[in-house]
C-alpha positions in Angstrom: 11.4 9.8 -22.9 10.2 8.8 -19.5 12.6 9.5 -16.9 12.9 8.1 -12.8 14.5 8.4 -10.5 13.8 6.5 -6.7 15.3 7.8 -3.6 15.5 7.1 -0.1 15.7 3.7 0.9 18.2 2.5 3.2 19.5 0.2 6.4 17.1 0.9 9.5 15.5 -1.6 12.4 12.6 -2.1 13.0 9.7 0.5 13.5 11.8 2.4 11.9 10.8 5.2 9.2 12.0 6.4 5.8 11.3 8.8 3.6 10.7 7.3 -0.3 11.2 9.9 -2.9 10.5 9.9 -6.9 11.4 12.0 -9.8 9.6 11.5 -13.3 10.2 13.1 -16.3 9.1 13.3 -19.9 5.4 12.7 -19.0 2.3 14.8 -17.6 3.1 13.4 -14.9 -0.5 15.6 -13.2 -3.1 14.0 -15.2 -1.7 9.7 -13.9 -2.2 8.0 -11.1 1.4 6.6 -9.5 2.1 4.4 -7.4 4.3 2.9 -5.4 5.9 -0.6 -5.7 7.7 -2.8 -3.9 9.7 -6.4 -4.9 10.9 -8.2 -2.2 14.4 -11.0 -2.3 12.4 -14.2 -4.2 9.3 -12.3 -5.2 6.7 -10.5 -7.7 6.6 -6.4 -7.5 4.0 -5.8 -5.8 2.1 -1.8 -5.7 2.2 -1.0 -1.6 0.3 2.7 -2.5 -1.4 4.1 -5.4 -2.3 7.8 -5.5 -4.6 9.9 -8.0 -3.8 13.1 -9.3 -6.2 15.2 -6.8 -4.7 13.8 -4.3 -6.9 10.0 -3.6 -4.9 7.2 -1.8 -5.1 3.9 -1.9 -3.0 1.2 0.1 -2.3 -3.1 0.2 -3.9 -4.2 3.3 -0.4 -4.7 5.5 0.0 -1.4 4.9 -2.9 0.5 6.2 -2.3 3.0 8.8 2.0 2.6 7.9 2.4 4.1 5.3 1.5 8.1 3.6 1.9 8.1 0.0 1.5 12.1 -1.5 2.5 13.7 -4.6 4.0 16.9 -5.6 2.6 17.5 -8.8 4.6 20.8 -9.5 7.6 19.1 -8.9 6.6 15.9 -10.9 7.8 14.1 -7.1 5.8 11.5 -5.2 6.3 10.4 -1.8 6.5 7.4 0.3 6.2 7.7 4.1 7.2 4.8 5.5 6.2 4.2 9.5 6.7 1.3 11.9 8.3 -0.4 9.4 8.7 -4.2 9.5 11.4 -7.0 8.7 9.3 -7.7 5.7 8.8 -4.5 4.0 12.0 -5.0 2.9 13.0 -5.1 -0.3 12.9 -2.4 -3.7 11.1 0.7 -3.8 10.1 1.6 -7.5 7.6 4.4 -8.6 5.5 3.8 -12.0 2.0 4.9 -12.7 -1.1 2.5 -11.5 -1.6 0.4 -13.3 1.6 -0.2 -14.5 2.9 1.5 -17.9 4.7 0.4 -20.1 7.5 2.5 -20.1 10.1 0.3 -18.0 11.1 0.6 -14.4 13.7 3.1 -13.0 16.7 1.6 -10.5 14.7 0.9 -6.9 15.9 2.5 -3.9 16.1 -0.8 -1.2 15.0 -1.0 2.1 16.2 -3.0 4.2 14.6 -3.0 7.7 16.7 -5.5 10.8 14.7 -7.5 13.0 
């Protein structure tokens, strides 16, 4: 059974930073491309960044230059450093494979950016 735990969110002012973490158990983590997803209030969940097993990363255009995704395969952990936060970055952040797997979602971690 896959178990996902996201953490690190919080309330920050615009321009601030946060470090998000995700730990995954129940899969061969290192072989999967993993992604961070954001669900803003009233919106669909969207991918913000993804990283393959050897560290190659992609980012959604609004996040380029501000977000950095990394991973530690030995710890089965995925990270997202978010800098220069904007109010529109507000939402619940989740991790999952990229493309999305069908095992469901963790509880996510809430990021709220005040203006």
